[in-house]
C-alpha positions as CSV (number, residue, x, y, z in Angstrom):
1,X,0.5,-13.8,-24.7
2,X,-2.4,-14.5,-22.5
3,X,-2.4,-12.9,-19.0
4,X,-4.3,-15.1,-16.5
5,X,-5.4,-13.4,-13.2
6,X,-4.7,-15.6,-10.2
7,X,-5.0,-15.1,-6.6
8,X,-1.9,-14.3,-4.5
9,X,-3.0,-17.2,-2.1
10,X,-2.4,-19.6,-5.1
11,X,1.4,-18.5,-5.7
12,X,2.4,-17.0,-2.4
13,X,5.0,-19.8,-1.8
14,X,6.5,-19.2,-5.1
15,X,6.5,-15.4,-4.4
16,X,8.3,-15.9,-1.1
17,X,10.8,-18.5,-2.6
18,X,11.6,-16.0,-5.4
19,X,12.1,-13.1,-2.9
20,X,14.1,-15.2,-0.5
21,X,16.5,-15.9,-3.1
22,X,17.1,-12.2,-3.9
23,X,14.8,-11.9,-6.9
24,X,12.0,-9.6,-7.6
25,X,8.4,-10.1,-8.2
26,X,6.0,-8.1,-10.2
27,X,2.2,-8.0,-10.1
28,X,-0.8,-6.0,-10.8
29,X,-2.6,-4.9,-7.4
30,X,-6.4,-4.7,-7.4
31,X,-8.2,-2.4,-4.9
32,X,-8.5,1.6,-4.2
33,X,-6.8,1.8,-1.1
34,X,-3.3,2.8,-2.5
35,X,-4.9,5.5,-5.0
36,X,-3.7,7.8,-6.3
37,X,-0.2,6.1,-6.0
38,X,-1.6,2.9,-7.5
39,X,-4.8,2.6,-9.8
40,X,-6.8,-0.3,-9.4
41,X,-5.9,-3.1,-11.9
42,X,-3.7,-0.8,-14.1
43,X,-0.4,-0.3,-12.6
44,X,2.4,-3.0,-11.7
45,X,4.4,-2.8,-8.5
46,X,7.7,-4.6,-8.2
47,X,8.6,-6.0,-4.8
48,X,11.8,-7.3,-3.3
49,X,12.6,-9.0,0.3
50,X,13.4,-6.0,2.6
51,X,16.9,-5.2,3.7
52,X,16.2,-5.2,7.2
53,X,13.3,-3.3,8.9
54,X,11.1,-1.3,7.0
55,X,11.3,2.5,6.8
56,X,8.7,5.3,7.3
57,X,6.6,5.8,4.2
58,X,7.7,2.2,2.5
59,X,5.0,0.7,0.8
60,X,4.9,-3.3,1.7
61,X,2.8,-6.3,0.9
62,X,1.9,-7.9,4.1
63,X,-0.4,-10.5,5.5
64,X,-2.8,-9.9,8.2
65,X,-3.7,-12.6,10.9
66,X,-7.0,-13.3,9.0
67,X,-5.0,-14.3,5.9
68,X,-5.6,-11.3,3.8
69,X,-2.8,-9.7,1.7
70,X,-2.5,-5.9,2.0
71,X,-0.4,-3.5,0.0
72,X,-0.1,-0.4,2.2
73,X,2.3,2.3,3.4
74,X,4.1,2.4,6.8
75,X,3.1,5.4,8.5
76,X,4.5,4.9,11.8
77,X,5.8,2.4,14.5
78,X,4.3,1.5,17.8
79,X,6.2,1.6,21.0
80,X,6.9,-2.1,20.9
81,X,8.4,-1.8,17.4
82,X,5.3,-3.0,15.4
83,X,4.4,-1.3,12.3
84,X,1.4,1.0,11.6
85,X,0.2,0.8,8.1
86,X,-2.3,2.7,6.2
87,X,-3.4,3.1,2.6
88,X,-2.9,6.4,0.7
89,X,-6.6,6.3,0.1
90,X,-7.5,5.4,3.7
91,X,-7.6,7.0,6.9
92,X,-8.0,3.9,9.3
93,X,-4.4,2.9,10.6
94,X,-3.7,-0.6,11.1
95,X,-1.5,-1.6,13.9
96,X,0.3,-4.6,15.1
97,X,2.0,-5.7,12.0
98,X,5.3,-7.5,12.5
99,X,8.4,-8.3,10.4
100,X,6.9,-11.8,10.2
101,X,3.9,-10.4,8.4
102,X,5.9,-8.7,5.7
103,X,6.3,-10.4,2.4
104,X,7.9,-7.8,0.3
105,X,8.6,-3.9,-0.1
106,X,7.7,-2.0,-3.1
107,X,10.9,-0.9,-5.0
108,X,9.2,0.5,-8.0
109,X,6.0,0.7,-10.1
110,X,4.9,1.0,-13.7
111,X,2.2,3.3,-14.7
112,X,1.2,3.3,-18.5
113,X,4.7,1.9,-19.3
114,X,6.6,4.4,-17.3
115,X,8.9,3.1,-14.8
116,X,9.1,4.9,-11.2
117,X,11.6,3.5,-8.5
118,X,11.5,4.3,-4.9
119,X,14.3,6.8,-5.5
120,X,13.1,8.6,-8.4
121,X,12.6,12.4,-8.0
122,X,8.7,12.3,-8.8
123,X,8.1,9.5,-6.5
124,X,10.2,10.9,-3.6
125,X,8.0,14.2,-4.1
126,X,4.8,12.3,-3.9
127,X,5.7,10.7,-0.7
128,X,6.6,14.2,0.7
129,X,3.5,15.8,-0.6
130,X,1.4,12.8,0.6
131,X,2.6,13.6,4.3
132,X,1.3,17.2,4.2
133,X,-1.9,16.6,2.4
134,X,-3.1,13.5,4.2
135,X,-4.4,15.7,7.1
136,X,-6.3,18.3,5.1
137,X,-8.0,15.4,3.1
138,X,-9.0,13.8,6.2
139,X,-10.7,17.1,7.4
140,X,-12.3,17.5,4.1
141,X,-13.6,13.9,4.0
142,X,-14.9,14.4,7.6
143,X,-16.7,17.5,6.7
144,X,-18.1,15.9,3.6
145,X,-19.5,12.9,5.5
146,X,-20.9,15.4,8.1
147,X,-22.7,17.3,5.5
148,X,-24.0,14.0,3.7
149,X,-25.3,12.8,7.1
150,X,-27.0,16.2,8.0
151,X,-28.7,16.2,4.2
152,X,-29.8,12.6,4.9
153,X,-31.6,13.6,8.3
154,X,-33.1,16.8,6.5
155,X,-34.7,14.4,3.8
156,X,-36.3,12.1,6.6
């Protein structure tokens, strides 16, 4: 069987119809924003239509106002109820995402043939650990950037 890479834009209506009818959709995401949870072009995610509002730390596929599709994690909620999203490998928080932007929520993923659900012990542990290591990672990243900037200035 040949696997053909297609763009989400080309099949988004089919995806929405499948999710709205109670089905699931699987696809291989590309990009590094959700690393280490998801590896670029290797892992496969399973989406379903959310049952009500997304919860803290859910991973969802949504569409930005500029038309881009993004798969990121809910890291908070604005006072007006809009979602705040961020990739696991990013520090910039994206605000203003509404339920209308949400296409589906990740319920499971596959890595090297192994199945992880959003309720599996290893994934729950990852989510909990991620909460605690994100802040120290950000400080280390900032220190690395400052050090790199200082080294560049010294070379001039």
